[in-house]
N, C-alpha and C positions, 0 to 999 in steps of 0.2 A: 482743342485752340483756337485761341483768338490773335487774329493777326493783321492790325494798322501797316499801309502802304505809303509812301512818299515820293512816289515817281513825275514828273511833268512832262512825260512821251503818254501819249493816253495809248499806242498801241504796244509800246513795254508794260506801260502797269496792266493794262486784260492779259499779255502774252502772260506774266509774273503770277497772276492771279489764276491762270488759265492752268501752268504745272502745277503750281501751289493744291489746287482741289485735285490734278488728277495724280499725286504723290497722295496726298490725304482728302478724302472731301468731310472731313469733318474738322475739316481749316474750315471755319468764319472767315469772312476778310470783310471788317468792321469800316471801313471808307478806304480810297485813293486820290491820296493829297498829291495837290500839283506844286507847291510852291512852298519857301519860306514861312510866310503870312497865314497865307490856311491851317500849316502844321503848328504856329505856334496859338491861334485861335484855339484848338479844336484839342491839343493837351493838354491846354492852362484848365481846362472843364474835367468831368473826373475818365482817368483813363486806363477801360478793362483791357487794352493789349497786351497781349503775355509777349509777344514779338513784334520787331519793329522791319522792313525791310526798305533804309532811307537811303535814297537815291544820292551822290554827295553835290550833284548838280541840280541844281534846281532851279526853275523861272525867273526868280524874281533872285537868286544869291547866293550861296553858296550855304548846304544843311547846317552845319556848324554852328549855323547865324542861332541857331534856335537854339542850343545849348549855353546862346550868351543869357536865354531868357526864360529860361525853367532849367529844371534841375529832373533828370530825367531817371527813372530807374530802372525803365524798360528797355529787356535785352535788344541789342539795336547789332541788325548785319545786313554793312552795307553793299553797296549796287554800288558799279562805279566800272568808268571802260578806262581808266589807268591802264602800264601794263604790268606787269612781273614784279618790275624791279623799281616804282613806287609804292608798290601796294606794300611795302615789305614792311614797310612803317605801320601797317595795320597788324601784321604778325606777332612786329617789335613791343604795342600794347596791348596785346590779346584781345583785339578785336576783329570780329571775322566778320569775312566781306567772299561776295562773290564778283567776283567779271564777265562784264558784259562781251556778247549776249550771253544770258543766263543759260547755264547749260543744266539738264533737268537732274541729270545721276549726280553734281554738286551742289545742286541746291538740296536733292535728298541727303544726298550724306551732311550734310551741313544743319536740316530739320533734326536729325536722330544725335548730332553733337548735342543741340542745343534742349536737348529733351531727355539724355543719358548724364549731362554734366552743367545743364543750366547756364551755358553758357553766359556772361555778361553779366550773372546777380548781381552784385554795385554799381552804383551809377555809374556812366562812364565822364560829366562833366570835366572830372582832376584827370582824364587824359586826351581828352579833345586838343588841348592848349598843341600836344607836342606832337597829334600829330599833324596839322595844321603845316608845324616849321619840318615834318620830315619829310610833305610832301611838297615844301613849298608853298604854302596855298594861303594870300592874305587878304582876310575879309576885308577890311577899311579903305584896303587902299587900291589908286585905279590908274591905269595910264592916262596921261595928260596930251601925251602929241605923240603919233606916227610920223617919222619916217620916211619919206616917198623919195620917187624920183621922176624927173620930167627932162626926158635924152640924158644928156650929161652934166641935166645937177642936180644936188636931194636938197629938198622941200621939207622945212617942219612944216604940219597940220597939226591945230590943236582940236582937241579929241570935241571941242562944246564948238566948235563952225565946222562942226556935221552934223549934215542933217538926217542922212543914214548912208549904209552899209549896205550892199548887195551883190549878187552873185549871177554875172557873165559870164556864161558856156564856161562856167569853174573858177574862173577868176574872179575874184573879189576884187567891189570897187565902194571906197565911199562918194557921196557928194557933198560938199561942202552949201553952204545957203547961200553963196556967190555960183550958183550953180556950176561950182568946176568940178571935173575927176579924176580923179587921180584912182590908182592899182593899188592893193595893200597885200602885200607878200604874206599875209596867215591866213590862215582859213575864218572861217565866220564862227565856230565854235571857238574857238578860241578870243576872236574876238569879245565876244556877246560875255565871255570872264571875265577881263578882263577893264570892261568901262564900267559906268558907275550905272547903278539896273533903276536907279530914280531918275533917269534923263534917256535911258534909251532901254532895248524891247525889243526879243526877239519874235515879231506875230509871226511869224512859218520858216520856211524849212530856206527859204532866199534875203528875207529883210529882215535887220534890227534898226529900228526905228530913234532916230529921237524926239520926245514929245514933242519941241519946239517947229517939228517940222510935221505936224501934221493942224492941215487943216479943217478935214469936213470927214465922217465918215456915214456911211448908208448903213442900212441894211440890202443881205441878196440876201437869195433862196439858199434851202436849208438851213435855214440860223446862220450864216455865214454873215458878215461883214467885207465891205470895201471900203477901204479907205483915201482918201485924196492925200497929198502930201504940198508941199514948196518946199526947192523946186519940185516942178511936177515930174512925173515919173509913164513914162511912154505906155505902160501896160498895166492894166489893174489888179493895188494890192488885194490879197484877201485873207481874210481871218477864219479860221475854221470855229466850226461851231464847238467846237472841246475846249478851242484858245479865248472866245467871248467870252466869259466872263472876268477869268483875270485881267485879258487888257484891260476892260473897263475899268478895273481896281489901280490896276497900275495908271488909268490916265486919272481918277478922281483923288487919287491920293498929290 
């Protein structure tokens, strides 16, 4: 069986590949794609995949955006970190899913179900909008302002004025272009989904950078990059070798 994996976390993609091979050594992994852009480019060509495992949240957006560009007839099993309550939408729309972290026995059951009943034989484009609505996901709407607190005063901070977000000992902070720091009472993962990926990019587990804040990029050992930003940050901002390709594509877009 030929399988395509769409997953932006390198370790998660490799782990899924390992589990699939351990379940069935005859499974052929055609590719592991990490973004909406790379998925559209790959699937625009001849698609030989019999089954696609697709994460919902990718490095440059939500995977449902792929279906805005392409009609895909290949069977798809979504992988996601959403909780069970939110995932009821997939059952309603007859699309299978695996909740992260992926369990080997559940993965095996999903594969057997696919083999026995040919799950999702028809194109799923017409179901995507229902899923988005059920999960409350908006593809084209982005957060414009964060309401932050300074002592006993609440201040609206425009997203366009934020140079970067980062985690400081478990606390998420935003630094504006005038070098003011604010505490943001949200997880970095949630912020990543709320803001426009054309201008902001999650470069590592600690940082989301505004494209306009990037001053310089230097090569580092083991294929990594180091980014200099303005306002300056007092520690090194690294980009792993695995994320370099997409980071460059994002900057060049």
